[in-house]
C-alpha positions as CSV (number, residue, x, y, z in Angstrom):
1,X,0.0,0.0,0.0
2,X,2.9,2.3,0.6
3,X,4.0,1.9,-3.0
4,X,0.5,2.7,-4.1
5,X,0.5,5.9,-2.0
6,X,3.9,6.9,-3.5
7,X,2.6,6.4,-7.0
8,X,-0.5,8.3,-6.2
9,X,1.5,11.2,-4.9
10,X,3.5,11.2,-8.1
11,X,0.3,11.2,-10.1
12,X,-0.9,14.2,-8.1
13,X,2.3,16.1,-8.6
14,X,2.0,15.6,-12.3
15,X,-1.5,16.9,-12.5
16,X,-1.3,19.7,-9.9
17,X,-0.7,23.4,-10.9
18,X,2.4,24.8,-9.1
19,X,0.6,28.1,-8.7
20,X,-2.8,27.3,-7.2
21,X,-1.7,23.8,-5.9
22,X,-5.0,22.3,-7.3
23,X,-5.7,20.0,-10.1
24,X,-5.1,21.7,-13.5
25,X,-8.1,23.6,-14.9
26,X,-7.8,24.3,-18.6
27,X,-4.1,23.4,-18.6
28,X,-1.8,25.2,-21.0
29,X,2.0,24.8,-21.8
30,X,4.3,27.8,-22.0
31,X,7.5,28.3,-24.0
32,X,9.8,26.5,-21.5
33,X,7.6,23.4,-21.5
34,X,6.0,23.7,-18.0
35,X,2.2,23.5,-17.5
36,X,-0.2,25.7,-15.6
37,X,-3.8,26.6,-15.3
38,X,-4.7,29.1,-18.0
39,X,-6.2,31.5,-15.4
40,X,-3.2,31.1,-13.0
41,X,-0.5,31.9,-15.6
42,X,-2.5,34.8,-17.0
43,X,-2.8,36.3,-13.6
44,X,1.0,35.9,-13.0
45,X,1.9,37.5,-16.3
46,X,-0.3,40.6,-15.8
47,X,-0.9,43.0,-18.6
48,X,2.3,45.2,-19.2
49,X,5.4,43.0,-18.8
50,X,6.8,42.0,-22.2
51,X,8.9,39.2,-20.6
52,X,8.1,37.2,-17.5
53,X,9.9,34.3,-15.7
54,X,8.3,30.9,-15.6
55,X,6.9,30.5,-12.0
56,X,8.5,27.0,-11.9
57,X,12.0,27.2,-13.6
58,X,12.3,31.1,-13.6
59,X,13.4,31.0,-17.3
60,X,12.1,34.2,-19.1
61,X,9.2,33.5,-21.5
62,X,9.7,35.9,-24.4
63,X,6.3,35.2,-26.0
64,X,2.9,35.0,-24.4
65,X,2.1,31.9,-26.3
66,X,-0.2,29.6,-24.4
67,X,-0.5,26.2,-26.0
68,X,-3.6,24.2,-24.8
69,X,-2.6,20.8,-23.4
70,X,-5.7,18.7,-23.9
71,X,-3.9,15.4,-23.1
72,X,-3.0,16.7,-19.7
73,X,-6.6,17.8,-19.1
74,X,-7.7,14.2,-19.9
75,X,-5.2,12.8,-17.4
76,X,-6.6,15.2,-14.8
77,X,-10.0,13.7,-15.4
78,X,-8.7,10.2,-15.1
79,X,-7.0,11.0,-11.8
80,X,-10.1,12.5,-10.4
81,X,-12.1,9.4,-11.5
82,X,-9.6,7.2,-9.8
83,X,-10.1,9.1,-6.5
84,X,-6.4,9.1,-5.6
85,X,-7.2,10.9,-2.3
86,X,-8.8,7.6,-1.1
87,X,-5.5,5.9,-1.8
88,X,-3.5,8.5,0.0
89,X,-5.7,8.2,3.2
90,X,-4.9,5.5,5.7
91,X,-6.4,2.2,4.9
92,X,-8.1,2.1,8.3
93,X,-11.7,3.1,8.0
94,X,-11.9,2.4,4.2
95,X,-15.2,0.5,4.5
96,X,-18.6,1.0,3.1
97,X,-20.4,3.6,5.1
98,X,-23.7,1.8,4.5
99,X,-22.8,-1.8,5.0
100,X,-19.6,-1.4,7.0
101,X,-17.9,-3.9,4.7
102,X,-14.5,-3.5,3.1
103,X,-14.5,-1.7,-0.3
104,X,-13.2,-4.5,-2.5
105,X,-15.0,-3.7,-5.7
106,X,-15.1,-0.7,-8.1
107,X,-18.2,0.3,-10.2
108,X,-16.1,1.0,-13.3
109,X,-18.3,2.5,-16.0
110,X,-21.5,3.8,-14.4
111,X,-20.7,5.3,-11.0
112,X,-16.9,5.1,-11.0
113,X,-16.8,4.6,-7.2
114,X,-15.5,1.9,-4.8
115,X,-18.3,-0.5,-3.4
116,X,-18.5,-3.5,-1.2
117,X,-19.7,-7.0,-1.9
118,X,-23.2,-6.2,-0.6
119,X,-23.4,-3.1,-2.7
120,X,-22.7,-5.2,-5.8
121,X,-25.8,-7.3,-5.1
122,X,-28.0,-4.4,-4.5
123,X,-30.4,-3.0,-7.1
124,X,-28.2,0.1,-7.4
125,X,-25.2,-1.8,-8.8
126,X,-26.6,-5.2,-9.8
127,X,-26.6,-4.3,-13.5
128,X,-23.3,-2.4,-13.4
129,X,-19.9,-3.4,-14.6
130,X,-17.9,-4.2,-11.4
131,X,-14.3,-5.2,-11.1
132,X,-11.9,-5.7,-8.1
133,X,-10.5,-2.4,-6.7
134,X,-6.9,-3.5,-7.5
135,X,-7.8,-4.5,-11.1
136,X,-9.5,-1.1,-11.7
137,X,-6.6,0.7,-10.1
138,X,-4.1,-1.1,-12.2
139,X,-6.1,-0.3,-15.4
140,X,-6.2,3.4,-14.5
141,X,-2.5,3.3,-13.6
142,X,-1.7,1.9,-17.1
143,X,-3.8,4.6,-18.7
144,X,-2.3,7.3,-16.7
145,X,1.3,6.0,-17.3
146,X,0.6,5.9,-21.0
147,X,-0.7,9.5,-21.0
148,X,2.2,10.6,-18.8
149,X,4.7,9.0,-21.2
150,X,3.1,10.8,-24.1
151,X,3.1,14.1,-22.1
152,X,6.8,13.6,-21.2
153,X,7.7,12.9,-24.8
154,X,5.8,16.0,-25.9
155,X,7.5,18.1,-23.2
156,X,10.9,16.8,-24.4
157,X,9.9,17.6,-28.0
158,X,8.9,21.1,-26.9
159,X,12.2,21.5,-25.0
160,X,14.1,20.3,-28.0
161,X,12.2,22.9,-30.2
162,X,13.0,25.5,-27.6
163,X,16.7,24.6,-27.7
164,X,16.7,24.7,-31.5
165,X,15.0,28.1,-31.5
166,X,17.5,29.4,-29.0
167,X,20.4,28.3,-31.2
168,X,18.6,29.7,-34.3
169,X,17.9,33.0,-32.6
170,X,21.6,33.2,-31.5
171,X,22.7,32.6,-35.1
172,X,20.3,35.2,-36.4
173,X,21.5,37.7,-33.7
174,X,25.1,37.0,-34.9
175,X,24.0,37.7,-38.4
176,X,22.3,41.0,-37.5
177,X,25.5,42.0,-35.6
178,X,27.6,41.3,-38.7
179,X,25.1,43.3,-40.8
180,X,25.3,46.1,-38.3
181,X,29.1,46.1,-38.5
182,X,28.9,46.1,-42.3
183,X,26.5,49.1,-42.2
184,X,28.7,51.1,-39.9
185,X,31.8,50.2,-41.9
186,X,30.2,51.1,-45.2
187,X,28.8,54.4,-43.9
188,X,32.2,55.3,-42.5
189,X,33.8,54.5,-45.9
190,X,31.2,56.5,-47.7
191,X,31.7,59.5,-45.4
192,X,35.5,59.2,-46.0
193,X,34.9,59.0,-49.7
194,X,32.7,62.0,-49.7
195,X,35.1,64.0,-47.5
196,X,37.9,63.1,-49.9
197,X,35.8,64.1,-52.9
198,X,34.9,67.4,-51.2
199,X,38.5,68.1,-50.5
200,X,39.6,67.4,-54.1
201,X,36.8,69.4,-55.7
202,X,37.2,72.4,-53.3
203,X,40.9,72.3,-54.0
204,X,40.3,72.6,-57.7
205,X,37.8,75.5,-57.1
206,X,40.4,77.1,-54.8
207,X,43.0,76.9,-57.6
208,X,40.5,78.6,-60.0
209,X,39.8,81.3,-57.3
210,X,43.5,82.0,-57.0
211,X,44.0,82.3,-60.8
212,X,41.0,84.6,-61.1
213,X,42.3,86.7,-58.2
214,X,45.8,86.9,-59.8
215,X,44.4,87.9,-63.1
216,X,42.2,90.6,-61.4
217,X,45.1,92.0,-59.6
218,X,47.2,92.2,-62.7
219,X,44.4,93.9,-64.7
220,X,43.5,96.2,-61.9
221,X,47.2,97.4,-61.6
222,X,47.4,98.0,-65.3
223,X,44.1,99.8,-65.5
224,X,45.0,102.0,-62.5
225,X,48.2,103.0,-64.2
226,X,46.4,104.0,-67.4
227,X,43.7,105.9,-65.3
228,X,46.5,107.8,-63.6
229,X,48.1,108.7,-66.9
230,X,44.8,109.8,-68.3
231,X,44.1,112.0,-65.3
232,X,47.5,113.7,-65.7
233,X,46.8,114.3,-69.4
234,X,43.4,115.7,-68.6
235,X,44.9,118.2,-66.1
236,X,47.5,119.2,-68.7
237,X,44.9,119.8,-71.4
238,X,42.7,121.8,-69.0
239,X,45.8,124.0,-68.3
240,X,46.4,124.5,-72.1
241,X,42.9,125.8,-72.5
242,X,43.7,128.6,-70.1
243,X,46.8,129.8,-72.0
244,X,46.9,132.9,-74.3
245,X,46.2,132.3,-77.9
246,X,49.8,132.5,-79.2
247,X,51.2,130.2,-76.5
248,X,48.3,127.8,-76.9
249,X,48.9,127.5,-80.7
250,X,52.6,126.9,-80.1
251,X,51.9,123.8,-77.9
252,X,48.5,122.6,-79.1
253,X,49.8,120.2,-81.7
254,X,51.7,117.9,-79.3
255,X,48.9,118.1,-76.6
256,X,46.2,117.2,-79.1
257,X,48.3,114.3,-80.4
258,X,48.8,112.9,-76.9
259,X,45.1,113.3,-76.2
260,X,44.1,111.4,-79.3
261,X,46.4,108.6,-78.4
262,X,45.1,108.4,-74.9
263,X,41.5,108.2,-76.1
264,X,42.0,105.1,-78.2
265,X,39.4,102.4,-77.3
266,X,40.2,99.8,-74.7
267,X,38.8,96.3,-75.1
268,X,36.5,94.9,-72.4
269,X,38.6,92.6,-70.2
270,X,37.8,88.9,-70.8
271,X,39.4,85.6,-69.9
272,X,38.2,82.8,-72.2
273,X,40.8,80.4,-70.8
274,X,39.3,80.8,-67.2
275,X,35.8,80.5,-68.5
276,X,36.7,77.2,-70.3
277,X,38.3,75.9,-67.1
278,X,35.1,76.6,-65.1
279,X,32.9,75.0,-67.8
280,X,35.2,71.9,-67.8
281,X,35.0,71.7,-64.0
282,X,31.2,71.8,-64.0
283,X,31.1,69.1,-66.7
284,X,33.7,66.9,-65.1
285,X,32.3,67.2,-61.6
286,X,30.0,64.2,-61.8
287,X,29.8,63.6,-58.0
288,X,26.6,61.6,-58.4
289,X,28.3,59.2,-60.8
290,X,31.4,58.9,-58.5
291,X,29.1,58.1,-55.5
292,X,27.2,55.5,-57.6
293,X,30.4,53.8,-58.6
294,X,31.6,53.8,-55.0
295,X,28.4,52.3,-53.8
296,X,28.6,49.6,-56.5
297,X,32.1,48.8,-55.3
298,X,30.8,48.5,-51.7
299,X,28.0,46.2,-52.8
300,X,30.4,44.0,-54.6
301,X,32.7,43.9,-51.6
302,X,29.7,43.0,-49.4
303,X,28.7,40.3,-51.8
304,X,32.2,38.8,-51.6
305,X,32.3,38.9,-47.8
306,X,28.9,37.2,-47.6
307,X,30.0,34.6,-50.2
308,X,33.2,33.8,-48.2
309,X,31.0,32.9,-45.3
310,X,30.0,29.7,-47.3
311,X,33.6,28.6,-48.1
312,X,34.1,24.9,-48.6
313,X,37.2,22.7,-49.1
314,X,37.3,21.8,-52.8
315,X,39.7,19.2,-54.2
316,X,40.3,17.9,-57.7
317,X,39.0,14.5,-58.8
318,X,41.8,12.6,-60.6
319,X,39.2,10.2,-62.1
320,X,37.8,13.0,-64.2
321,X,41.0,14.7,-65.3
322,X,42.0,14.7,-69.0
323,X,45.2,12.5,-69.5
324,X,47.2,15.6,-70.5
325,X,46.5,17.3,-67.1
326,X,48.9,16.9,-64.1
327,X,47.3,17.1,-60.7
328,X,49.2,17.6,-57.4
329,X,49.2,15.0,-54.7
330,X,47.0,17.1,-52.5
331,X,44.4,17.7,-55.3
332,X,44.8,21.4,-55.1
333,X,46.8,22.2,-58.3
334,X,46.3,21.4,-62.0
335,X,48.5,22.2,-65.0
336,X,48.8,21.1,-68.6
337,X,51.5,18.4,-68.9
338,X,54.0,17.9,-71.7
339,X,52.9,14.4,-72.6
340,X,49.7,12.4,-72.5
341,X,49.6,10.0,-69.5
342,X,48.6,6.4,-69.7
343,X,45.4,6.5,-67.7
344,X,42.2,4.3,-67.8
345,X,39.7,5.6,-70.3
346,X,36.8,5.5,-67.8
347,X,33.4,7.1,-68.5
348,X,34.1,9.7,-65.9
349,X,37.3,11.0,-67.6
350,X,37.2,14.1,-69.9
351,X,38.8,13.4,-73.3
352,X,39.8,15.3,-75.3
353,X,38.5,18.3,-73.3
354,X,41.3,19.7,-71.2
355,X,39.4,19.9,-67.9
356,X,38.9,18.3,-64.5
357,X,36.0,18.4,-61.9
358,X,36.0,18.9,-58.2
359,X,35.6,15.8,-56.1
360,X,32.7,17.4,-54.1
361,X,29.2,17.4,-55.5
362,X,26.6,20.0,-54.5
363,X,22.9,18.9,-54.7
364,X,21.8,22.2,-53.1
365,X,22.7,25.1,-50.8
366,X,25.4,27.8,-51.1
367,X,29.1,27.1,-51.7
368,X,32.2,29.3,-52.3
369,X,35.8,28.6,-53.2
370,X,38.7,30.5,-54.7
371,X,41.2,29.7,-57.4
372,X,44.6,31.4,-58.0
373,X,45.0,32.1,-61.7
374,X,48.1,34.3,-61.4
375,X,49.2,35.8,-64.8
376,X,48.0,32.9,-66.9
377,X,46.9,34.1,-70.3
378,X,44.2,31.4,-70.5
379,X,41.9,29.5,-68.1
380,X,38.3,28.4,-67.5
381,X,36.4,28.2,-64.2
382,X,32.9,27.5,-63.1
383,X,30.4,24.7,-62.3
384,X,28.7,22.0,-64.3
385,X,26.2,19.3,-64.0
386,X,27.6,15.9,-62.9
387,X,25.8,14.4,-66.0
388,X,27.6,16.5,-68.6
389,X,29.1,14.8,-71.7
390,X,32.8,14.0,-71.1
391,X,33.8,12.5,-74.4
392,X,34.3,14.3,-77.7
393,X,33.6,17.9,-78.3
394,X,32.3,19.8,-75.2
395,X,30.4,23.1,-75.6
396,X,30.6,25.3,-72.5
397,X,27.1,26.8,-72.2
398,X,24.2,26.7,-69.8
399,X,22.2,24.7,-72.3
400,X,24.9,22.0,-72.1
401,X,25.1,22.1,-68.3
402,X,28.1,24.5,-67.8
403,X,28.0,27.9,-66.0
404,X,31.5,29.3,-66.4
405,X,33.8,32.2,-67.3
406,X,37.1,32.1,-69.2
407,X,40.1,34.2,-70.3
408,X,41.1,33.8,-73.9
409,X,43.0,36.1,-76.3
410,X,43.0,38.8,-73.6
411,X,39.2,38.8,-73.2
412,X,37.3,37.8,-70.1
413,X,33.9,36.3,-71.1
414,X,30.9,34.8,-69.3
415,X,30.0,31.7,-71.2
416,X,26.3,32.5,-71.8
417,X,24.5,32.1,-75.1
418,X,26.0,34.0,-76.8
419,X,29.1,34.7,-74.7
420,X,29.2,38.1,-72.8
421,X,32.5,40.1,-72.8
422,X,33.3,41.3,-69.2
423,X,34.7,44.7,-68.6
424,X,37.7,44.2,-66.3
425,X,39.7,47.2,-65.0
426,X,42.1,45.2,-62.7
427,X,43.4,41.9,-63.9
428,X,42.3,39.2,-61.4
429,X,45.1,37.0,-60.0
430,X,42.6,35.2,-57.9
431,X,39.0,34.4,-58.8
432,X,36.2,33.5,-56.3
433,X,33.2,31.3,-57.4
434,X,29.9,31.4,-55.4
435,X,27.2,28.9,-56.1
436,X,23.7,29.7,-54.8
437,X,21.8,26.6,-55.9
438,X,18.3,27.5,-54.9
439,X,18.6,31.0,-56.5
440,X,20.0,29.5,-59.7
441,X,23.1,31.7,-59.7
442,X,26.8,31.3,-60.0
443,X,28.7,34.6,-59.2
444,X,32.3,35.2,-60.1
445,X,34.5,37.6,-58.1
446,X,37.8,39.4,-58.8
447,X,39.3,38.8,-55.4
448,X,42.3,41.0,-56.3
449,X,40.3,44.2,-56.2
450,X,37.2,42.8,-54.5
451,X,34.9,43.5,-57.4
452,X,32.3,41.3,-59.0
453,X,33.0,40.0,-62.5
454,X,29.5,38.7,-63.3
455,X,26.6,36.4,-62.2
456,X,25.5,33.6,-64.5
457,X,22.0,32.4,-64.0
458,X,20.2,29.1,-64.7
459,X,17.7,26.5,-63.5
460,X,19.7,23.9,-61.6
461,X,18.8,20.3,-61.1
462,X,20.7,17.3,-59.9
463,X,24.3,17.5,-58.6
464,X,26.6,20.3,-59.6
465,X,30.4,20.1,-59.4
466,X,33.3,22.6,-59.6
467,X,34.8,22.9,-63.1
468,X,38.5,23.7,-63.9
469,X,40.6,24.0,-67.0
470,X,44.1,25.5,-67.1
471,X,43.8,26.2,-70.8
472,X,46.1,25.3,-73.7
473,X,49.9,25.4,-73.2
474,X,50.5,28.2,-75.8
475,X,54.1,27.2,-76.4
476,X,54.9,27.1,-72.7
477,X,53.5,30.6,-72.0
478,X,50.6,29.1,-70.1
479,X,52.4,26.4,-68.1
480,X,51.5,27.8,-64.6
481,X,48.9,25.8,-62.7
482,X,45.5,26.7,-61.4
483,X,45.6,26.6,-57.6
484,X,42.7,26.0,-55.3
485,X,43.4,28.4,-52.3
486,X,42.2,28.4,-48.7
487,X,39.5,31.1,-48.1
488,X,40.2,33.6,-45.3
489,X,37.8,33.1,-42.4
490,X,34.9,35.7,-42.1
491,X,33.7,37.2,-38.9
492,X,30.3,35.9,-37.9
493,X,30.4,32.7,-39.9
494,X,27.6,31.9,-42.3
495,X,25.2,34.8,-42.7
496,X,22.3,32.8,-44.1
497,X,21.1,29.4,-43.6
């Protein structure tokens, strides 16, 4: 009987609200997995607090999400029907109040109450389903244990979901922190760029101001001298007019001649050279275009940083390499060899196409890797379907399962249909390849100046693999290898799932 009391107490603990210490009424489960009466937890939470600790484990519940727990409510009803309180009370006195006989039977379906042997034969219970008390108790124990097991499993599942969400929220918070740092960094760079543009433009305007001031000083000095000479001549001529006739006639010829010379027309001062320089400044001062180009550079750099967060370790698959290609032992380098190697002509091997695939296959997700191309005059990089043709002539196009770029004859081209010539201002010595499978995009980056070369789009299916070709030998001028390089670690890890 002691074991039964202990089990009964365990049942009561499982179906008792830790706030009101009564059987659960309309039980609900909160975020941490603990259960309470709906009214009890609502009173505890109040109206204004955004977060509130769980009354049982004190863990903050960030969401007021109450999940109804109907199974627990059913268990409460079972426990009530079992009348556990009778089990918890001392066995002394557990007799039928009417017949003073021991309560050995249980009216299972109709009244759900313990009865004695005399009660069983009475009219009240004669037609009822009656079983021994221990048998009824065992049946209810099994039902309760079954329900409790399911409840515990559900609680563990909820706790697992909570743990997963905690990890996901931490990851998202790290991502927002990285984005915050990027925003601050980019705004600082933009401010520095604008300050530098302001300094340069104002310096040019200052030079124009100095030139205009110098020209004005020179012209003013010259005009002041001429004004002074004219004033002296005017005074002299005014004096001549006051002389006697004979004296005036003797000196009038030279005075009139100087007066005529002084009154010759002066051109209006102009400076077409300075006007042209001001017009050129206004035309060349495309600040908006400079800012747009700067922002495009920032966007490309941000894209590269994000892509690097999905870096993977790529190696070369020797079973796919053309017999004329030489691979390093670590699977990180490939170059065109001098002679054709004696290798098995397996279906996986490219021949005669001078290329090799990466060992790793990507059926989805985001992946990034970098390849050192150095000063090679010819190379090809990208991804391709695992199912591409590997024998005979191979056409590098999306229609044939290739998404790639190459350098040939001094031109960088995206191998679309038709090929697209890429404007490259800084020759890339290292190229980054970013595959976004679900978006249907392969982006290529010039790691040297952190710019984006291009993005090739398509509809992907099946497994994609990295694609490499060191190009033709070109008389030994293209003998350098392609090298798969380690990618520098990025702060914050992956920014997206």
